[in-house]
N, C-alpha and C positions, 0 to 999 in steps of 0.2 A: 418491511412496506407491503401491501396487499392490494389488490384490485377488487372492485366490488362486483365484477362478473367475470367469467371465466374461471382459469386455474388461480388459485393464490399463490403468492410468493412468500416463501418461508424465510423468516429473519433467524439466520443462525447466530446465536450470541455465545456459544463455547464448542470446545472440541469434541465434549460429551455428546451434545445435542447433534452436531453435524454426523458423528460416527452413527449414532441411533437411528438417525433420520435415513442415511443411505442404507445401512443394512436392513432396514424395513422395507424398502422397495422392492418391487419384483424384478427379476433378471432383465425382463425386456424394456423396463422404463428407463427413458432417456432424462439425465439430469443435466438441467442449465444452471451451472454454478457462476454466480456473478461477483466478481471480488470488486469492491469499491473502497473509497475513503472519503470522509464528510468535507476534507478542506479541499478536494480535488474538483475544480470546476466542470471538467468535463463528464465526471460522474454524475451530476446532478441532470445532465443532459441525457445520460445513458439510462440514468434510474426511469426517467419517463419512457423511453425506448422499451425497457425489460418490461416495464408496466404493461405498456400497450400491447406488446407481443403475446404475454401472458394471458390477456385478457381475450385473445381469440382462439384459445384452448380451452374447450369446455372440461369440468372435472369429469372423470370416468373412474369406475371401480372395476378393478384395480387401476391405480393411476398409470397412464402410459407417458407422461410427462412430468417432470417437476422442475421447479424454479427455486433456486436457494439464493439467498443474498447474504454475503458475508464482508464484514469490515476488514480489509486485507491488514491493517495495521495492528488492530486489537487481536486478529486471530492468526498471528505472523507464523505459527508453526505450520498451520493448513497453508498459508501462502508460500511456505518455504517448500512444503510436499509438492504443491503444483507449480513450482518455480515461478512465481509470481513476482516481478520486478518492477511492475509500474501499474497503474490503474487509469481506466476501467480495464479490466481482464476478465474474459469470459472463457470457461472450460466447459466443454460438452463431454459427458461421460455416460456409460451404460455398463452394468454388470462389473463395476470396479476399474474399467478399461477406459482410458482417455482417448475418446474419439476425434477431438478436434479443439483447437485454442484460438482465441481472437483478442489481440491486445490493441485498445482503443476501438477503431473501427466505425464506419459509417452505418446507420441502421438499415440500409438495404443488405449489408454483409452480414450483419448480425442474423436478420430475419432468413437470409437465404442459408446459413450455416444452421441454424435450428432446423428449418424445414428439410434441409438435408438428412439429418438425423433423426427427426420425431415426425416427419411427414407434415404435410400442409394442415393448418388449422381447419375446424369445422366452419365450412362457409357460411352457416346461419349465425354464427357467433362472432363474425369479424365485425365488430361494433366499433372497433378502434384499429388503426392501421399505423405501423412503423414508417410506411414509405412516406408519409405527409410530415414526419418530423425532420427537421434541418440535420445536416450532417454533423456526427460528432467530431469535437475538435480534438486535435493532437496535444498531448501534453508536451509543452516546450521546455527543455531545461533553462534554468536561471543563468547557467553559465558554461562554458564549454572549457574551462582550465584543465589540462591534462595533468596526470598525475606523476610525478617524477618517479623514475626507478628506483632510486636510492636517497637515503638521507642518512646523517651520521649522529643524530642526538638521541640519547636514552629517554625513555618515559619519564614525564614530568610527573608529580604528585597529581593523583586522581581525586583528591578531595581538598575543599579550600573553603574557608568560611568568609562571608560577606562581609564588607566594612560595617562599622556602626550605623544606624539609621541617621539618616540627615534630617535637617529641619523641617523639610516638607517634601512632597512626594516628586517634584522636578528634580530636586538635588539628588533623591534617593536613585531615580533614574539614571541620572548622570554619573554617579557612583558605580551603578551597576553596568552600564555601557562602558564605563572604563575599565573595569574588571573584565567584562568580555572580550573587550578588545585586547586586552592582556593575555587571556586563556587562549584564543584562537591562533595567537602567533607563540605560544609556550614551546611550540616544536614546529620544525619546517613541514611535518605531516602531521595534524591534529585530528582525532578522531573523538567526536562527542557521541556517546553509546549508551545503550542500557546495560548495565552492568560492567564487567571488566573482560578483557581479551581470554582470560582464563576460565571465565564464567559469565559468558552473555545471558541476559535477561529477555531477549526476545531474538526471533529468527532471522530478521534483517540485520541486527548487530553482527550476529553469529555469521551470516554470509559475508558481511563486510570484511570482518576480520580474516576470515578464511582467504579472501580474495587478497588481501593486503601480506598476508604470510606466503600465498603461493608465489607472489612477484618478489618477495625478499626486502618489501619496502619496510624501514623503520619508522615508527610513530609514536607520538604521544597519545594518550587518550584521557577523557575525562568521563567519570560515571555520571549521568545525570539524574539518576535516581537517587543519588547521595546528597542532591542540592538542589530543591525545587527553585530556589531563585534563577540559577543557571539554567534550569531546564525550561521554565517559562520565559525568561529573558532572551534567551538564545533565539526564539521562536520568531519575536519581533525583531531582534538585532540582525538575525540573516534573512528574515522574510520568508524563512522557509519552515513549516510547521510541524515537522514529523522528524523522527531520529530513527537511525544514525543520521549524523552530518559530518561531512569531511572536508578538512581545510587543509590548504597547500599555501605555504607563505601567508598566512592570515586571511586568505581569499576562500571563499565557500566554492567548493566542486558540488555539492550536492549530495543526496541521498545513494540508496543502494542502485537505484536504476541508473543513476548517472555513471557511478562508479563501476558498473557493469558495463556500460557502454564505453567506457575507456580503458577497459581490460584487454 
């Protein structure tokens, strides 16, 4: 995303771009790193806040402030580095050192934090103001089910085939929902993740596995990368659009942010 006036927001699409962008900036440059997710409703509002705020800072040579926008799930390794467990999440850093972080937050707090480290914007370029925007919404967990300390079952199979296609789309959906209902109950604690516990394929899955291991919780797992029907179907079944997803006794606990909350 980018603004028409003022400082542009740099959309970061991969880790190499992120590293090269950061390394090219002068040591006195303040970086406003905005982590978001397209499915998260509060991020829609926060994106407007960040765009409005960036527009108040005129571009300079060399740049004194830089705004970067990252999809937290797509760039999970970077998210893990900055310990991002929920979105929206904002990091302010300079010369490779984190100065401040803000999770969620109201527009006034975001602006105050940026001005604290980057100074106030040029008074002649404040065509937009974050103070006129409504306060950001807090991400509310879908459930507050706690994670049990122990369970006694071993890991079920991580791969399974979908039943043969039914006669119509409705029957196919019913068959998939029935299969998902069985899968989420395949173990008392069931983790749907990207990859396997021995080889996680995203930072969020890696962190979730680490937390479960630290607490000595035995769990079953399913590699959603090995079965796209389960991967896509579980998003609708659970009404939770991202992975990993942790279930206890067939009930969704949530993703990494919720698991972290209960750890």
